[in-house]
SELUM-267321 format. One record per residue (C-alpha): residue in three letters; x, y, z. Coordinates in pm, whole numbers, plus 32768, in hexadecimal, padded with zeros to 4 digits. Last residue first. Layout:
# SELUM-267321
AlaXYZ ...
***
This chain:
# SELUM-267321
Pro9B310E2A2018 Ser9BA60CC5203F Ser9C620BF11F40 Phe9DAF0C931F93 Lys9D9E0C2920FF Met9D2C0AC920A6 Leu9E4E0AA71FB0 Val9F480B1620B6 Ile9EBD0A2221B6 Gly9EC6090620BA AlaA03109502064 ValA083094A21D9 Ile9FD707F821F8 LeuA09A077720CC SerA1DE07EA216D AlaA182073022AD AlaA14F05F121E2 IleA29D0621212F LeuA34B064F227E ArgA2A405142309 ValA30D044F21D5 ThrA47604C121F2 GlyA49904752362 AlaA4820572247B ProA4B9049825AE GluA43E052726F9 HisA53805FC27B8 LeuA433068528A9 ValA48907F32871 ValA4ED08062702 IleA43D06D7266C GlyA30306DC2741 ValA2F408562730 ValA2FE083E25B4 PheA1E5073C25AB AlaA11B080826A4 GlyA13C093325BD ValA0DF0866248C Ala9FA707DF2533 Gly9F43092125DF Ile9F7009F724AA Gly9EB208F423E0 Thr9D9C08DF24E0 Trp9D660A5624D7 Val9D860A6C235B Thr9C8909572329 Tyr9B9709E5242A Ala9B9E0B44239A Thr9B7D0AD02232 Gly9A6A09D3226B Leu999F0ABA2348 Pro99AD0BE6225D Leu9A4E0D1922F6 Thr99950E3E2395 Lys98EF0DC324D5 Met99DA0C9A24BE Ala9AFA0D742537 Val9A470DAE2682 Ser9A0E0C3626A9 Leu9B7C0BF12662 Leu9BE60CE8276D Ala9B010C42286C Phe9B750AE4280D Ser9CE10B48283F Ala9C950BF52989 Ile9BE00ABE2A08 Met9D0109DE29A1 Thr9DFE0AD02A36 Val9D4F0AC02B88 Leu9D1D09462B7E Thr9E8008F12B1B Val9F1C09EA2C0F Val9E4909502D27 Thr9EB607EF2CC7 ProA02308582CAC ValA00D08EA2E0C Leu9F5207C52EAD ArgA009068E2E34 Thr9F2C05582E07 Phe9E7505DC2CD6 Gly9EEE04B82C01 AlaA05B050B2C37 SerA01C06852C49 GlnA15006C62B71 LysA0A406372A3C Met9F7707152A83 TyrA06E08312AAF TyrA0EF0804294F Ala9F9307E828B8 Trp9F210917297E ValA03E09ED28FD IleA01509812793 Glu9EA109CB27A8 Leu9EF70B202835 Gly9FBA0B6B26F9 Gly9E930AFA2627 Ala9DAC0BE226EA Met9E9E0D0126B0 Val9EA90CB1253C Val9D2D0C9C252C Phe9D080DE225ED Val9DFA0E962504 Trp9D360E0E23DD Ala9BF50EA0246C Met9C980FF72482 
***
C-alpha cells in the first residue's frame, strides 16, 4: 500500500507544479489555492508511505515522478521544447525510479 501512496503523492506533485506555474507567482487565487491544497495532500501521502518505505527510496521515487510528470506536462500542455538531451535526461530519471523501486523490499 505504501507504493500506492508514493505514486499518488507523485501524481499530486505534478498537479501542484502545474498549478504553481499557472498561479503566476501566487498572484492568481484559484491556481494558488489548488497549488497549496495539492501540495499538502502530496506531502501527507508521502509521509504515510514513509512509515513503511525507506526515506531515500520514497523521496527519490516521489520527486522522480513529479519531475518527469511535470516535464511531460510542460511538453504536452504548455508546449515547452522537448529536445533530445532533455528526453534523455528524463529517461535517466525514469530508469533511476525503476531501480530504486526494485532495490527496496
